[in-house]
Structure formats: structure tokens, C-alpha cells
C-alpha positions as CSV (number, residue, x, y, z in Angstrom):
1,X,-121.1,-66.5,-79.6
2,X,-120.1,-63.3,-80.4
3,X,-120.7,-61.9,-84.0
4,X,-118.1,-59.4,-85.1
5,X,-119.9,-57.0,-87.7
6,X,-117.3,-55.0,-89.9
7,X,-118.6,-52.1,-92.1
8,X,-116.1,-51.2,-95.0
9,X,-116.6,-48.1,-96.8
10,X,-116.3,-48.2,-100.4
11,X,-117.4,-46.5,-103.7
12,X,-119.2,-48.4,-105.6
13,X,-118.0,-49.9,-108.8
14,X,-119.9,-51.3,-112.2
15,X,-121.6,-54.6,-112.1
16,X,-122.7,-54.1,-108.1
17,X,-126.0,-55.1,-107.5
18,X,-127.2,-52.4,-104.9
19,X,-130.8,-51.6,-103.4
20,X,-132.4,-48.5,-104.5
21,X,-134.6,-46.4,-102.1
22,X,-136.0,-43.1,-102.8
23,X,-138.8,-41.0,-102.3
24,X,-140.5,-39.1,-105.4
25,X,-141.7,-35.5,-105.3
26,X,-145.2,-36.9,-105.0
27,X,-144.4,-38.5,-101.5
28,X,-144.3,-42.3,-102.6
29,X,-141.3,-44.1,-101.4
30,X,-139.8,-46.6,-103.8
31,X,-137.8,-49.4,-103.4
32,X,-136.3,-51.8,-106.1
33,X,-133.1,-53.6,-107.2
34,X,-130.8,-52.6,-109.7
35,X,-126.8,-53.0,-111.3
36,X,-124.6,-50.3,-111.2
37,X,-123.8,-49.5,-115.1
38,X,-121.6,-47.0,-114.5
39,X,-120.1,-44.2,-111.9
40,X,-119.6,-40.4,-112.3
41,X,-117.1,-39.9,-109.6
42,X,-114.6,-37.4,-111.1
43,X,-111.3,-36.7,-109.2
44,X,-110.6,-32.8,-110.8
45,X,-113.8,-31.8,-109.3
46,X,-115.8,-32.7,-106.2
47,X,-119.6,-32.8,-107.1
48,X,-121.7,-32.3,-103.4
49,X,-124.4,-34.9,-104.7
50,X,-122.2,-37.6,-107.1
51,X,-124.6,-39.6,-109.5
52,X,-124.5,-43.2,-110.2
53,X,-125.7,-44.9,-113.6
54,X,-128.2,-48.0,-112.4
55,X,-130.0,-50.6,-114.1
56,X,-133.6,-50.5,-112.3
57,X,-134.6,-54.3,-112.4
58,X,-138.4,-52.8,-111.8
59,X,-138.6,-50.6,-114.5
60,X,-136.4,-52.1,-117.0
61,X,-134.6,-48.9,-117.6
62,X,-131.2,-47.0,-117.1
63,X,-131.6,-44.4,-114.4
64,X,-129.2,-41.7,-112.7
65,X,-129.3,-42.1,-108.9
66,X,-127.9,-39.7,-105.7
67,X,-125.0,-42.0,-103.9
68,X,-127.4,-41.6,-100.8
69,X,-130.4,-44.1,-102.4
70,X,-128.1,-46.8,-102.9
71,X,-127.1,-49.6,-100.6
72,X,-124.8,-52.3,-101.4
73,X,-126.2,-55.6,-101.4
74,X,-123.2,-57.6,-103.3
75,X,-119.9,-56.5,-104.9
76,X,-119.0,-57.1,-108.3
77,X,-116.3,-59.8,-109.1
78,X,-114.8,-57.7,-111.8
């Protein structure tokens, strides 16, 4: 049986569950799950490296991450 895989590109929205994959300045690779709390997309000015504010479930804090460090796990129903 052939499975069809469709990749859909969309901007992250508040409430989305994301996988955080970052590499710190000390070279340590870290992974965690988080919830998007707000986005900083601005239509008037395009940022080269847009930021997304995410509640990190591992650390229990809200931190800003670059979009390339985030992978959508589950979409929000809101």
C-alpha cells in the first residue's frame, strides 16, 4: 500500500506544540517540547531571523527561539 506524504508549510500560531532543537554556544545539543505563546511576525518589516516566544516544558520558562530551531508537532485548535 502506497502512502501519500504531503508537506504543508505554514506559520506557527499561538498554542501550537513544537519540538525545540537548539545547539548552545558551548556546543551542547538540546531538545525539548514547548508551546508557542506568541509570534513576532511583522508585516511592515521582514526580519531575516524571526523569533517565536515558546514556553519550554523542560525548563518551565518562556524563551525566544529562532524559527529554524522549531518543528511543528501538533497544530492548535484555537
